[in-house]
Every structure is written in structure tokens, then in C-alpha cells.
C-alpha positions as CSV (number, residue, x, y, z in Angstrom):
1,X,-14.7,12.5,8.4
2,X,-17.5,10.3,6.9
3,X,-17.1,6.6,7.6
4,X,-19.1,3.3,7.5
5,X,-18.9,2.0,11.0
6,X,-19.7,-1.7,11.9
7,X,-21.5,-2.0,15.3
8,X,-22.7,-5.6,15.0
9,X,-24.7,-8.0,12.9
10,X,-26.7,-6.2,10.2
11,X,-25.7,-2.9,11.9
12,X,-23.4,-0.6,9.8
13,X,-24.0,3.1,10.2
14,X,-22.8,6.1,8.3
15,X,-21.2,8.3,10.9
16,X,-19.0,11.3,11.3
17,X,-15.9,10.2,13.2
18,X,-12.5,11.8,13.9
19,X,-9.9,11.7,11.2
20,X,-7.0,9.4,12.3
21,X,-3.4,10.4,12.7
22,X,-0.6,8.3,11.3
23,X,2.0,6.7,13.5
24,X,5.7,7.2,12.6
25,X,5.7,4.2,10.3
26,X,2.3,4.8,8.7
27,X,0.7,6.8,6.0
28,X,-2.5,8.8,6.2
29,X,-4.4,8.0,3.1
30,X,-7.4,9.7,1.5
31,X,-9.3,6.7,0.2
32,X,-10.3,6.9,-3.4
33,X,-11.5,3.3,-4.0
34,X,-12.3,0.4,-1.8
35,X,-13.7,-3.1,-2.6
36,X,-15.8,-5.4,-0.5
37,X,-15.7,-9.1,-0.5
38,X,-17.3,-12.2,0.9
39,X,-15.5,-11.7,4.2
40,X,-17.2,-8.3,4.7
41,X,-20.6,-9.7,3.7
42,X,-20.2,-12.6,6.2
43,X,-19.2,-10.3,9.0
44,X,-22.2,-8.1,8.2
45,X,-24.7,-11.0,8.2
46,X,-23.2,-13.4,10.8
47,X,-20.5,-11.6,12.7
48,X,-18.7,-10.3,14.6
49,X,-16.2,-13.2,14.2
50,X,-13.1,-11.6,12.8
51,X,-14.0,-8.0,13.7
52,X,-12.8,-7.2,17.3
53,X,-16.1,-5.5,18.3
54,X,-16.7,-7.3,21.6
55,X,-13.1,-8.4,22.6
56,X,-9.9,-6.4,22.3
57,X,-7.6,-7.7,19.5
58,X,-4.4,-8.9,21.0
59,X,-2.2,-7.4,18.3
60,X,-3.9,-4.1,17.2
61,X,-5.6,-3.4,20.5
62,X,-8.8,-2.4,18.8
63,X,-12.1,-3.1,20.5
64,X,-15.6,-1.7,19.7
65,X,-17.3,-0.3,16.6
66,X,-14.9,-0.5,13.6
67,X,-14.5,0.8,10.1
68,X,-14.2,-2.3,7.7
69,X,-12.5,-2.2,4.3
70,X,-9.3,-4.1,3.5
71,X,-9.2,-3.7,-0.3
72,X,-8.3,-0.1,-0.9
73,X,-6.3,2.5,-2.7
74,X,-5.9,6.3,-2.2
75,X,-3.8,9.4,-2.1
76,X,-1.2,10.0,0.6
77,X,-2.2,12.9,2.8
78,X,0.5,12.7,5.4
79,X,3.7,10.7,5.7
80,X,4.9,9.3,9.1
81,X,8.2,10.6,10.3
82,X,10.0,7.2,9.8
83,X,8.6,6.5,6.3
84,X,10.6,6.8,3.1
85,X,9.6,6.3,-0.5
86,X,6.2,8.1,-0.3
87,X,5.2,11.7,-0.7
88,X,2.0,13.6,-0.2
89,X,-0.2,13.2,-3.2
90,X,1.2,9.8,-4.3
91,X,-1.3,7.2,-5.3
92,X,-0.9,4.0,-3.3
93,X,-2.5,0.6,-3.1
94,X,-2.4,-1.4,0.0
95,X,-2.1,-5.1,0.8
96,X,-3.6,-4.4,4.2
97,X,-1.9,-7.3,5.9
98,X,0.6,-6.5,8.6
99,X,3.3,-9.0,9.7
100,X,6.0,-8.7,12.4
101,X,9.0,-9.7,10.3
102,X,10.7,-11.6,13.1
103,X,8.7,-14.7,13.9
104,X,9.7,-18.1,12.4
105,X,7.1,-18.0,9.6
106,X,8.1,-14.4,8.7
107,X,11.7,-15.4,8.5
108,X,10.7,-18.3,6.2
109,X,9.1,-15.7,3.9
110,X,5.6,-16.8,4.8
111,X,4.5,-13.5,6.2
112,X,0.8,-14.4,5.8
113,X,1.3,-16.9,8.6
114,X,2.9,-14.5,11.0
115,X,2.4,-15.2,14.7
116,X,1.1,-11.6,15.1
117,X,-0.6,-11.1,11.8
118,X,-3.3,-8.5,11.5
119,X,-5.2,-6.7,8.7
120,X,-6.3,-3.2,8.2
121,X,-10.1,-3.3,7.9
122,X,-10.4,-6.7,9.7
123,X,-8.7,-6.1,13.0
124,X,-8.4,-2.3,13.0
125,X,-10.1,0.6,11.2
126,X,-10.0,0.2,7.4
127,X,-10.8,1.9,4.1
128,X,-14.6,2.3,4.1
129,X,-14.1,6.0,5.1
130,X,-12.8,9.2,3.7
131,X,-9.4,8.6,5.4
132,X,-7.5,5.7,6.9
133,X,-4.1,5.0,8.3
134,X,-1.9,2.0,7.2
135,X,1.7,0.9,7.8
136,X,3.8,2.0,4.8
137,X,5.3,-1.5,4.6
138,X,1.9,-2.7,3.5
139,X,1.6,-0.3,0.6
140,X,3.0,0.1,-2.9
141,X,3.5,3.5,-4.5
142,X,1.8,3.4,-7.9
143,X,2.0,7.1,-8.6
144,X,4.1,6.4,-11.8
145,X,2.4,3.2,-12.8
146,X,-0.4,3.0,-15.4
147,X,-3.2,2.3,-12.9
148,X,-6.2,4.4,-12.0
149,X,-7.2,4.6,-8.4
150,X,-10.2,2.3,-9.2
151,X,-8.1,-0.4,-10.7
152,X,-5.5,0.0,-8.0
153,X,-8.2,-0.8,-5.4
154,X,-8.3,-4.3,-7.0
155,X,-4.7,-5.1,-6.3
156,X,-5.4,-6.8,-2.9
157,X,-7.9,-9.4,-4.2
158,X,-5.7,-10.0,-7.2
159,X,-2.8,-10.7,-4.9
160,X,-5.0,-13.3,-3.1
161,X,-5.5,-15.0,-6.4
162,X,-1.8,-14.8,-7.3
163,X,-0.9,-16.4,-4.0
164,X,-3.5,-19.2,-4.5
165,X,-2.0,-19.8,-8.0
166,X,1.5,-20.0,-6.5
167,X,0.3,-22.4,-3.8
168,X,-0.8,-24.7,-6.6
169,X,2.7,-24.6,-8.1
170,X,1.1,-23.9,-11.5
171,X,3.2,-23.7,-14.6
172,X,2.5,-23.0,-18.2
173,X,0.9,-25.8,-20.2
174,X,-1.0,-27.3,-17.4
175,X,-4.8,-27.9,-17.5
176,X,-6.6,-26.1,-14.7
177,X,-10.1,-26.0,-13.5
178,X,-11.4,-23.0,-11.5
179,X,-14.6,-23.8,-9.6
180,X,-16.4,-20.5,-9.1
181,X,-15.8,-17.4,-11.3
182,X,-16.6,-14.9,-8.5
183,X,-14.6,-12.4,-6.5
184,X,-11.3,-14.3,-6.3
185,X,-12.0,-16.9,-8.9
186,X,-12.2,-14.3,-11.7
187,X,-8.8,-12.9,-10.8
188,X,-7.4,-16.4,-10.5
189,X,-8.7,-17.3,-14.0
190,X,-6.8,-14.3,-15.4
191,X,-3.6,-15.0,-13.4
192,X,-3.6,-18.7,-14.4
193,X,-4.2,-17.9,-18.1
194,X,-1.4,-15.3,-18.1
195,X,0.8,-18.0,-16.6
196,X,0.2,-20.1,-19.7
197,X,-2.3,-22.6,-18.3
198,X,-5.4,-23.9,-20.2
199,X,-8.1,-22.8,-17.9
200,X,-11.6,-24.2,-17.6
201,X,-14.0,-21.9,-15.7
202,X,-17.0,-23.5,-13.9
203,X,-19.9,-21.5,-12.6
204,X,-23.7,-21.3,-12.3
205,X,-23.9,-17.8,-13.8
206,X,-23.6,-17.4,-17.6
207,X,-22.6,-13.7,-17.2
208,X,-19.7,-14.5,-14.9
209,X,-18.6,-17.2,-17.4
210,X,-18.7,-14.7,-20.2
211,X,-16.4,-12.5,-18.1
212,X,-14.2,-15.5,-17.4
213,X,-13.8,-16.0,-21.1
214,X,-12.7,-12.4,-21.5
215,X,-10.3,-12.9,-18.7
216,X,-8.6,-15.8,-20.4
217,X,-10.6,-19.0,-19.8
218,X,-10.3,-21.4,-22.7
219,X,-13.3,-23.5,-21.7
220,X,-16.5,-22.6,-20.0
221,X,-18.9,-24.9,-18.1
222,X,-22.2,-23.7,-16.7
223,X,-23.5,-26.0,-14.0
224,X,-26.9,-26.2,-12.3
225,X,-28.2,-27.1,-8.9
226,X,-30.1,-30.2,-10.1
227,X,-27.3,-32.7,-9.8
228,X,-23.8,-32.9,-8.2
229,X,-21.0,-30.8,-9.6
230,X,-18.8,-33.8,-10.0
231,X,-21.4,-35.6,-12.1
232,X,-21.8,-32.6,-14.3
233,X,-18.0,-32.4,-14.9
234,X,-17.2,-36.0,-15.2
235,X,-16.6,-37.4,-18.7
236,X,-15.8,-34.1,-20.3
237,X,-12.1,-34.9,-20.8
238,X,-10.9,-32.1,-18.5
239,X,-8.1,-34.0,-16.8
240,X,-6.9,-31.1,-14.7
241,X,-3.5,-31.3,-13.0
242,X,-4.7,-28.4,-10.7
243,X,-8.2,-27.6,-9.4
244,X,-8.9,-24.4,-7.6
245,X,-12.0,-24.5,-5.4
246,X,-13.2,-21.0,-5.0
247,X,-16.9,-21.4,-4.1
248,X,-16.8,-22.3,-0.4
249,X,-19.6,-24.8,-0.9
250,X,-19.2,-28.5,0.2
251,X,-20.2,-30.2,-3.1
252,X,-17.4,-28.3,-4.9
253,X,-14.8,-30.0,-2.6
254,X,-16.0,-33.4,-3.7
255,X,-15.9,-32.3,-7.3
256,X,-12.4,-30.8,-6.9
257,X,-10.9,-34.0,-5.4
258,X,-12.7,-36.3,-7.7
259,X,-11.8,-34.4,-10.9
260,X,-8.1,-34.0,-10.3
261,X,-5.8,-36.4,-12.1
262,X,-3.5,-38.8,-10.3
263,X,-0.7,-36.8,-8.7
264,X,-2.7,-33.6,-9.1
265,X,-3.3,-30.7,-6.7
266,X,-6.4,-29.3,-5.2
267,X,-6.1,-25.8,-3.8
268,X,-8.8,-24.7,-1.3
269,X,-9.4,-21.0,-2.0
270,X,-13.0,-20.7,-0.8
271,X,-13.6,-20.6,2.9
272,X,-15.8,-23.3,4.4
273,X,-17.7,-22.6,7.6
274,X,-17.9,-26.2,8.7
275,X,-16.0,-29.5,8.2
276,X,-16.5,-31.1,4.8
277,X,-16.2,-34.8,3.9
278,X,-13.1,-35.5,1.8
279,X,-12.3,-38.7,-0.1
280,X,-9.0,-39.4,1.7
281,X,-8.7,-42.8,0.1
282,X,-8.5,-41.1,-3.3
283,X,-5.9,-38.7,-2.0
284,X,-3.7,-41.5,-0.7
285,X,-4.1,-44.1,-3.5
286,X,-3.7,-41.5,-6.2
287,X,-1.2,-39.2,-4.5
288,X,-3.3,-36.2,-4.8
289,X,-2.5,-33.1,-2.8
290,X,-5.0,-31.0,-0.8
291,X,-3.5,-27.5,-0.4
292,X,-4.6,-24.6,1.8
293,X,-4.1,-21.0,0.9
294,X,-4.5,-17.8,3.0
295,X,-4.3,-14.2,2.1
296,X,-1.1,-13.2,0.3
297,X,2.6,-12.9,0.9
298,X,3.1,-9.2,0.3
299,X,6.7,-9.3,-1.0
300,X,6.1,-12.3,-3.3
301,X,2.6,-11.7,-4.6
302,X,1.6,-8.0,-4.6
303,X,4.0,-6.8,-7.2
304,X,2.8,-9.4,-9.7
305,X,-0.8,-8.6,-9.0
306,X,-0.1,-5.0,-10.0
307,X,1.5,-6.1,-13.2
308,X,-1.5,-8.2,-14.1
309,X,-3.8,-5.3,-13.5
310,X,-1.7,-3.0,-15.6
311,X,-1.5,-5.5,-18.5
312,X,-5.1,-5.2,-19.8
313,X,-6.8,-2.4,-17.8
314,X,-10.0,-2.3,-19.9
315,X,-10.9,-5.8,-18.7
316,X,-11.6,-4.6,-15.2
317,X,-14.8,-2.8,-16.2
318,X,-16.2,-6.3,-16.7
319,X,-15.2,-7.3,-13.1
320,X,-16.3,-4.0,-11.4
321,X,-18.4,-1.9,-13.8
322,X,-19.7,0.6,-11.3
323,X,-18.3,2.5,-8.3
324,X,-20.8,3.3,-5.6
325,X,-20.9,6.1,-3.0
326,X,-20.3,5.0,0.6
327,X,-24.0,5.5,1.5
328,X,-24.9,2.6,-0.8
329,X,-22.6,0.1,0.9
330,X,-25.4,-1.8,2.7
331,X,-28.3,-1.7,0.3
332,X,-26.5,-2.1,-3.0
333,X,-23.3,-3.7,-1.8
334,X,-23.5,-6.0,1.2
335,X,-27.2,-7.0,1.3
336,X,-27.3,-8.3,-2.3
337,X,-24.2,-10.4,-1.6
338,X,-25.8,-11.8,1.5
339,X,-29.2,-12.4,-0.2
340,X,-27.6,-14.1,-3.2
341,X,-29.0,-11.6,-5.7
342,X,-27.3,-10.5,-8.8
343,X,-24.1,-8.6,-8.0
344,X,-21.0,-7.5,-10.0
345,X,-18.0,-9.8,-9.5
346,X,-16.4,-7.0,-7.5
347,X,-18.2,-4.1,-5.8
348,X,-16.2,-0.9,-5.5
349,X,-17.0,2.2,-3.5
350,X,-15.6,5.7,-3.4
351,X,-16.2,7.6,-0.2
352,X,-15.8,10.9,-2.1
353,X,-18.7,10.7,-4.5
354,X,-22.5,11.2,-4.0
355,X,-23.8,9.2,-6.9
356,X,-22.7,6.0,-8.6
357,X,-20.3,6.4,-11.5
358,X,-18.6,4.0,-14.1
359,X,-15.3,2.5,-13.1
360,X,-12.3,4.4,-14.5
361,X,-9.6,2.3,-16.1
362,X,-7.6,5.0,-17.9
């Protein structure tokens, strides 16, 4: 089968590899849509850090060149002998994260913090190939839902946004600021707006802000690189009770903490590569909360993410307008993300096409 295989920094090769066989608890899936995100771009340009290329992963056992891709949907080709609820031909979407179900965090319902957590496409071969295997417990059968395979491939990033929203304990009527309307930020804007919040979207890019408005943002603020983000947002009467920091850049942390009202919450969605100064005095004296968020809790978040995607399917052409063939992964997918060039909010690929096509939402 055709696959994109990561060998190391700036080294992804299109190769013919053996089609995998599913274990008893797994599905063999013919991949029809797969998204890439900042994690994939970071591994491509600066890795391997998460990919077990040089050292065997203690949970999955994988070591060596690996197929990335943790945001995917596809058709079931074969069902493992211990699996129920799926048939050959069913359209599935995968959360990709695998938890043990028995450790203390799993028993608390926080499966994303599992002692033996691993992810298809991060710690074992994933979806940037014609076929992949995935545990059935990390999949949802959407054969009879109103999702196309393209939109179904966005369920995993949407579930990341849903989990981040829940971590902020958001409820209807609150004022929310989302810093960064990119990959997760755009989905989070939509999820928060559907929850009944008044959402202000903040970004450098006017096109992304226009998409944010279509996704439900009530207010738009375009910032620049000439002065601090906090200075540009202060005095606008935003008064958010929750700020979601989705950029992963240090100045946005200062802005998020400084902007939040007394007793408010700051949710750190963007990943920061190094320690960042935080105004701890402000957190203490004003009882602000700084909250982390990681991945998603499959049982709590994934179903809602599918419902949000089903609700207004035409919107997703704004987020992911084009589907690329696998051969364009590096030049038109990862490299533009690394170089900071213009990219769609979400880049989707289909291993079964030879030329780019429009995303299909119906």
C-alpha cells in the first residue's frame, strides 16, 4: 500500500509498505480523509520528539520509521474477531487516542491522562496511508450519520476543542475570548458559540477572522506584530470570564492572564515549547485560574464533536476548502505550515486521489 513514512527531521518519503493486519480488538480501515496539524508540522521540522523513531515506545512497542496521521476517517475493510458494532464498509471516524481503562485516571473518567496512553499516528502507524489499523474502542461508526468522509476526518480536532471548552467550564451567556483562530481555535470558536457564549475571536489574519465570524464569533479583533497583544486588547470592554489561548506564543499568555476578569479562567490550548513568564500575583490577588488541557476524553467529548460537525456541514468548506493527494503532503501541507505561509485552517488529504479536489460536505 502507499504510505507517507517519517524517517526523521524533514524526511518524509512516499513508500510502498505492507498493508497491516488488525488485531482481535482492531479495525482495518481504508483511509478516506486525514488531517494534519501543528504537532505533525513540529515533528516534521524539529522532531523526532513524540514519534518513536529512535527509541522503542514503551506502550506500543513501535520503533523506527513511522506513518503519521492521527486525524482520520475511513471505511472498515476488516473487523477484528473480538469487535462488535462495526461491519465491513461502515464509515468510521477515529479519536486515535488509546487508554488502558484500568489506571486511576481512567477510572476517574480522565482517559486522556492514562498511565499508558498512546495515539495512533503519534506512537504507532497512523492514517497517512491507504490503510491503517486502529482499536475499535477509539472509533465511532458514523455510517448512518449525516457526515461525509471529509467532514468525519475533522471529528478528532473538533473533539480537542470540545474538551478545551469543557475544561474552561464554559456555560451559555459568558463572554469568551479565543486567541488564535487557527486549527483548534476555529473549532473552539464554533463550539463555544453553540454553547451560547459571546465569542470574541482574535487573530493576525483577516481571512481567518472572516471564517471565525461564519463559525459564530460575535466580535472580531485583528491584531498586529507592532505592539503587545495585551495592549491591543485592553480598553475594548471585552471583560471575558474565559480566555482560551490557542496560539502557543508567549505574548498571548500575558494577554490571556491580563485580560481575564477577576475570578475568570484562562485555558492553555496552544502548546509552548519553553517556559513562559506568568503574572502569578494577578492569579493570586484576583483568584484567576490557569487551566491546562490535553487531547480529549473520548467518551465525553467525541460524540459532541460529531454533533457539532453535523449541525452545519457547509461551514467546513471554509475551514478545509481543498483535499490534497498524499503526494502533496510535504510541499503543500507541512512545509507551508512550518514556513508560516498562507495555509487553510485545516489541511486534509485523501490517500486515494491523484489530484486535489474540493472538500465534500454533502
